[in-house]
C-alpha positions as CSV (number, residue, x, y, z in Angstrom):
1,M,131.7,52.5,36.4
2,E,129.5,50.1,34.6
3,T,127.2,50.6,31.6
4,S,124.8,48.5,29.5
5,I,124.5,50.8,26.5
6,A,124.8,48.0,23.9
7,E,121.8,46.2,25.4
8,N,119.8,49.4,25.8
9,I,120.3,50.6,22.2
10,R,119.0,47.3,21.0
11,A,116.1,47.3,23.4
12,Y,115.0,50.9,22.7
13,R,115.3,50.3,18.9
14,K,113.1,47.2,19.1
15,Q,110.7,49.0,21.3
16,R,110.2,51.5,18.5
17,G,109.9,48.7,16.0
18,L,112.9,49.8,14.0
19,T,115.5,47.7,12.2
20,Q,119.2,48.4,12.5
21,E,119.0,49.9,9.0
22,Q,116.2,52.3,9.9
23,L,118.0,53.5,13.1
24,A,121.2,54.0,11.1
25,E,119.2,56.1,8.6
26,V,117.7,58.2,11.4
27,L,121.2,58.9,12.9
28,G,123.0,59.3,9.6
29,V,125.4,56.5,10.2
30,S,126.2,53.1,8.6
31,V,124.3,49.9,9.5
32,G,127.7,48.5,10.5
33,A,128.1,51.2,13.1
34,V,124.7,50.3,14.7
35,Y,125.7,46.6,14.6
36,K,128.9,47.3,16.4
37,W,127.2,49.4,19.1
38,E,124.7,46.7,19.8
39,S,127.3,44.0,19.8
40,G,129.4,46.0,22.3
41,S,132.4,46.0,20.0
42,S,132.4,49.8,19.8
43,L,130.8,52.8,21.4
44,P,128.9,55.7,19.7
45,E,130.3,59.2,19.9
46,L,129.0,61.5,22.7
47,R,127.0,63.5,20.1
48,L,125.3,60.4,18.8
49,I,124.5,59.2,22.3
50,M,122.8,62.5,23.0
51,E,120.9,62.2,19.7
52,M,119.7,58.7,20.4
53,A,118.6,59.7,23.9
54,D,116.6,62.5,22.4
55,F,115.1,60.2,19.7
56,F,114.2,57.5,22.2
57,E,112.9,60.1,24.6
58,V,115.0,58.9,27.6
59,S,117.8,60.5,29.6
60,V,121.5,59.9,28.6
61,D,121.9,58.0,31.9
62,A,119.1,55.7,31.1
63,L,120.5,55.0,27.6
64,L,123.9,54.4,29.0
65,G,122.5,52.2,31.8
66,Y,125.0,53.9,34.0
67,R,125.5,52.3,37.4
68,M,127.9,54.0,39.6
69,K,129.9,51.7,41.9
70,D,129.7,52.2,45.7
71,N,133.3,53.3,46.3
72,R,132.9,53.7,50.1
73,L,135.6,51.7,52.0
74,D,133.3,48.9,53.2
75,A,131.8,48.3,49.8
76,A,135.1,48.4,48.0
77,V,136.7,46.0,50.4
78,E,133.7,43.6,50.1
79,R,134.1,43.6,46.3
80,L,137.8,42.7,46.6
81,W,137.1,39.7,48.9
82,K,134.3,38.5,46.5
83,A,136.7,38.9,43.5
84,A,139.3,36.7,45.3
85,G,136.6,34.0,45.7
86,S,135.4,34.2,42.1
87,R,139.0,34.4,40.6
88,D,138.2,37.7,38.9
89,Y,141.6,38.7,37.7
90,G,140.3,42.0,36.4
91,A,139.7,43.1,40.0
92,L,143.5,43.7,40.4
93,S,143.2,47.1,38.7
94,E,140.4,48.0,41.1
95,A,142.5,46.8,44.0
96,E,145.2,49.3,43.1
97,K,142.6,52.1,42.9
98,V,141.3,51.1,46.4
99,I,144.8,51.2,47.8
100,R,145.5,54.6,46.3
101,K,142.2,55.9,47.8
102,Y,142.6,54.2,51.2
103,P,146.4,53.7,51.7
104,H,146.2,53.8,55.5
105,S,143.3,51.4,55.9
106,F,144.2,47.9,57.1
107,D,141.0,46.5,55.6
108,A,141.7,48.0,52.2
109,V,145.4,47.0,52.1
110,Y,144.8,43.5,53.5
111,A,141.9,42.8,51.0
112,A,144.1,43.9,48.1
113,A,147.0,41.9,49.5
114,N,144.8,38.8,49.7
115,L,143.8,39.3,46.1
116,Y,147.4,39.2,44.9
117,Y,148.2,36.4,47.4
118,T,145.3,34.3,46.1
119,F,146.0,35.0,42.4
120,G,149.7,34.7,42.8
121,A,149.5,31.4,44.6
122,G,147.2,30.0,41.9
123,T,149.2,31.2,38.9
124,R,152.7,31.4,40.4
125,K,153.2,34.7,38.5
126,E,156.2,36.4,40.0
127,P,154.9,40.0,39.7
128,W,151.7,39.1,41.6
129,L,153.7,37.2,44.3
130,R,156.0,40.2,44.7
131,R,153.1,42.6,44.9
132,A,151.4,40.3,47.5
133,I,154.6,40.5,49.6
134,E,154.7,44.3,49.4
135,L,151.1,44.7,50.4
136,L,151.2,42.2,53.1
137,D,154.2,44.0,54.6
138,S,152.1,47.2,54.5
139,A,149.3,45.4,56.2
140,R,151.6,44.3,59.0
141,L,152.2,48.0,59.8
142,L,148.4,48.6,60.0
143,V,147.4,45.4,61.8
144,S,146.5,47.2,65.0
145,Q,143.4,48.4,63.1
146,C,142.3,44.9,62.5
147,A,139.0,43.9,64.2
148,D,139.3,40.3,63.3
149,S,141.0,38.4,66.1
150,R,141.9,35.6,63.7
151,V,144.2,37.8,61.8
152,S,147.5,38.8,63.5
153,E,151.0,39.9,62.5
154,S,152.1,36.2,62.8
155,W,149.3,35.1,60.5
156,I,150.3,37.8,57.9
157,C,153.9,36.7,58.2
158,G,152.8,33.2,57.4
159,M,151.2,34.4,54.2
160,I,154.4,36.3,53.3
161,A,156.5,33.2,54.0
162,E,154.3,31.2,51.6
163,M,155.0,33.8,48.8
164,H,158.7,33.7,49.5
165,E,158.7,29.9,49.3
166,M,156.9,30.0,45.9
167,L,159.6,32.4,44.7
168,G,162.3,29.9,45.8
169,E,163.4,32.1,48.7
170,T,163.3,29.4,51.3
171,D,165.7,31.0,53.7
172,K,163.5,34.1,54.0
173,A,160.4,32.0,54.4
174,L,161.9,29.9,57.2
175,E,163.3,33.0,59.0
176,L,159.8,34.5,59.0
177,L,158.0,31.4,60.2
178,K,160.5,30.7,63.0
179,A,160.5,34.4,64.1
180,H,156.7,34.5,64.2
181,N,155.8,31.0,65.4
182,A,153.6,32.2,68.3
183,G,151.8,29.3,69.8
184,A,153.8,27.0,67.5
185,I,151.2,27.7,64.8
186,F,153.8,27.1,62.0
187,N,155.4,23.9,63.4
188,D,154.1,21.7,60.6
189,R,155.0,24.1,57.8
190,I,158.5,24.6,59.2
191,G,159.0,20.9,59.4
192,I,157.8,20.3,55.9
193,M,159.8,23.2,54.5
194,L,163.0,21.9,56.1
195,L,162.4,18.5,54.6
196,N,161.4,19.8,51.1
197,H,164.6,22.0,50.9
198,G,167.3,19.8,52.3
199,G,167.2,21.0,55.9
200,D,168.3,19.1,59.0
201,P,165.9,16.1,59.5
202,E,166.4,16.2,63.2
203,E,165.3,19.8,63.4
204,A,162.3,19.0,61.2
205,N,161.5,16.1,63.6
206,D,161.5,18.6,66.5
207,F,159.0,20.8,64.9
208,L,156.8,18.0,63.5
209,E,156.8,16.2,66.9
210,D,155.8,19.3,68.8
211,G,153.2,20.0,66.1
212,L,151.7,16.5,66.5
213,L,151.4,16.7,70.2
214,R,149.8,20.1,70.0
215,T,147.4,19.0,67.3
216,V,146.3,15.9,69.2
217,S,145.7,18.0,72.3
218,R,143.7,20.6,70.3
219,L,141.7,17.8,68.6
220,M,140.7,16.3,71.9
221,Q,139.7,19.7,73.3
222,T,137.7,20.4,70.2
223,V,135.9,17.0,70.3
224,I,135.0,17.6,74.0
225,G,133.6,20.9,72.9
226,Y,131.5,19.2,70.2
227,A,130.3,16.6,72.7
228,M,129.1,19.3,75.0
229,L,127.4,21.1,72.0
230,F,125.7,18.0,70.8
231,D,124.5,17.3,74.4
232,V,123.0,20.7,74.7
233,K,121.3,20.5,71.3
234,G,120.1,17.0,71.9
235,D,121.8,15.8,68.7
236,N,122.5,12.4,70.0
237,A,123.1,10.8,66.6
238,S,125.9,13.3,65.8
239,G,127.3,12.8,69.3
240,M,127.5,9.0,68.9
241,E,129.0,9.3,65.4
242,M,131.8,11.6,66.6
243,M,132.6,9.5,69.7
244,R,132.8,6.4,67.5
245,W,135.3,8.2,65.3
246,I,137.5,9.8,67.9
247,I,137.9,6.7,70.2
248,P,139.5,4.4,67.5
249,A,141.6,7.4,66.3
250,L,143.1,7.8,69.8
251,E,143.5,4.1,70.2
252,G,145.6,4.2,67.0
253,L,147.9,6.8,68.6
254,K,148.9,4.6,71.6
255,K,152.5,3.4,71.5
256,T,152.0,0.6,73.9
257,D,149.2,-1.3,75.8
258,E,150.2,0.5,79.0
259,P,147.6,2.9,80.5
260,D,148.6,6.5,79.7
261,F,147.1,9.9,79.1
262,I,145.4,8.8,75.9
263,V,143.6,6.1,77.9
264,K,142.3,8.8,80.3
265,M,140.9,10.7,77.3
266,I,139.4,7.5,75.8
267,V,137.6,7.1,79.2
268,V,136.1,10.6,78.8
269,F,134.9,9.9,75.3
270,D,133.5,6.5,76.2
271,V,131.4,8.2,78.9
272,F,130.2,10.9,76.4
273,L,129.2,8.0,74.1
274,A,127.2,6.5,77.0
275,V,125.5,9.8,77.5
276,F,124.3,9.9,73.9
277,Q,123.4,6.2,73.9
278,Y,121.3,6.6,77.1
279,K,119.5,9.7,75.8
280,S,118.7,7.8,72.6
281,G,117.1,5.0,74.5
282,D,120.0,2.6,74.2
283,R,120.4,1.7,77.9
284,K,122.3,-1.5,77.1
285,G,124.8,0.3,74.9
286,A,125.3,3.0,77.6
287,E,126.0,0.2,80.2
288,E,128.6,-1.4,77.9
289,S,130.3,2.0,77.2
290,L,130.4,2.8,80.9
291,G,131.7,-0.7,81.7
292,K,134.6,-0.2,79.3
293,A,135.3,3.3,80.7
294,K,135.3,1.8,84.3
295,I,138.0,-0.7,83.4
296,L,140.2,1.8,81.6
297,A,139.8,4.4,84.3
298,A,140.8,2.0,87.0
299,A,143.8,0.9,85.0
300,F,145.0,4.5,84.5
301,D,144.4,5.6,88.1
302,D,146.4,2.6,89.3
303,R,149.4,3.8,87.3
304,P,148.8,7.3,86.0
305,N,151.2,8.3,83.2
306,Y,151.1,11.7,81.6
307,A,154.3,11.4,79.6
308,A,153.9,12.7,76.1
309,N,156.3,10.1,74.7
310,Q,153.7,7.5,75.1
311,V,152.1,8.9,71.9
312,K,153.0,7.0,68.8
313,Y,155.7,8.7,66.6
314,V,157.0,10.8,69.6
315,R,160.6,9.9,70.4
316,E,161.6,8.4,73.7
317,S,163.7,11.4,74.6
318,E,160.6,13.6,74.7
319,T,160.1,15.0,78.2
320,T,156.9,17.0,77.7
321,N,154.0,16.0,79.8
322,A,150.3,16.2,78.9
323,H,147.6,17.8,81.2
324,D,143.9,18.5,81.2
325,L,141.3,20.3,83.3
326,L,139.2,17.3,84.0
327,G,140.6,16.3,87.4
328,E,143.6,14.5,88.8
329,T,142.3,11.0,88.1
330,A,140.3,9.4,85.3
331,M,137.5,8.8,87.9
332,D,137.5,12.5,88.5
333,A,137.1,13.1,84.8
334,V,134.1,10.8,84.7
335,K,132.5,12.8,87.5
336,V,133.0,16.0,85.5
337,V,131.3,14.6,82.4
338,L,128.4,13.1,84.3
339,R,127.8,16.1,86.5
340,D,124.2,17.3,86.1
341,K,123.3,14.4,83.9
342,D,120.3,12.1,84.5
343,P,120.6,10.5,88.0
344,E,119.7,7.2,86.5
345,L,122.8,7.4,84.2
346,R,125.0,8.3,87.2
347,K,123.5,5.3,89.0
348,I,124.5,3.0,86.0
349,W,128.1,4.4,86.4
350,E,128.1,3.7,90.1
351,E,126.9,0.2,89.6
352,A,129.5,-0.4,86.9
353,R,132.2,0.7,89.3
354,G,130.6,-1.5,92.1
355,C,130.9,-4.7,90.0
356,E,134.6,-4.2,89.5
């Protein structure tokens, strides 16, 4: 419940052209009382509120400026999420009210848990961290109600693990992360936590190494997605900018000068770069990019190597292999990228291959 009685008393008094002394005389109170009402440091008694409403010829609700909160589930949950973003610590009391009113709603419990999680992480206050863990545990039991595919039991367990780590309960945090590491989403956190708290460096290396390979793979897939997006939107400038960023980044991950899976992906991004250059009117640049792609593709296809241990920082004992959906060879991958592109651009590629 919110009111604006202090502002309203002052506004209605001035509207009548009265001083604080004159209003005090009308109501039979001291000038100090009126001052406190208008400053918000105290509230008038109910009898005086009714007398003022009658004197100003307004309803009690109007004098109070009463605004009832929308306490329906969706509105209450939205307020809690906004409070987390604005760091409104006073919202914790409302969070408890929301939980009492909707104890079996995932949305309500999770929003309240997030509030304690956010404030606890920012302040490191143990009671808030403990309350966050309690509420997140409750949210885990209700997660089947969650309509947001980005939130899962594993994700919630990751939040709980973070609270345990802040409380110095590293063993509990690691146990949770390892038990709920679906899709290896916590590899980096597990590796860092092991190293921060005296764990086995080789075990940490296992998690970090796998995390690196998965991250590189996701990065390449994401950039391919962006390349397709920029192509569809005709945003050639952004496309060229991104390709000129990703190509050197991948080159920096190569362990040797030998052709490997990274080379195949560099071929793909060089061809995307050529597409954006050609569409921007830079035919010469497109020819150069396709020429470079031709040389790299031929080198890879001559000795294809999909071993993941060719990535820098990955140990030689690593046996995991990389894969993609772009075809068996680098030349096949180029055909996939250039499919349905301008025939003239495909002609440039064929001529580049022909001059090999």
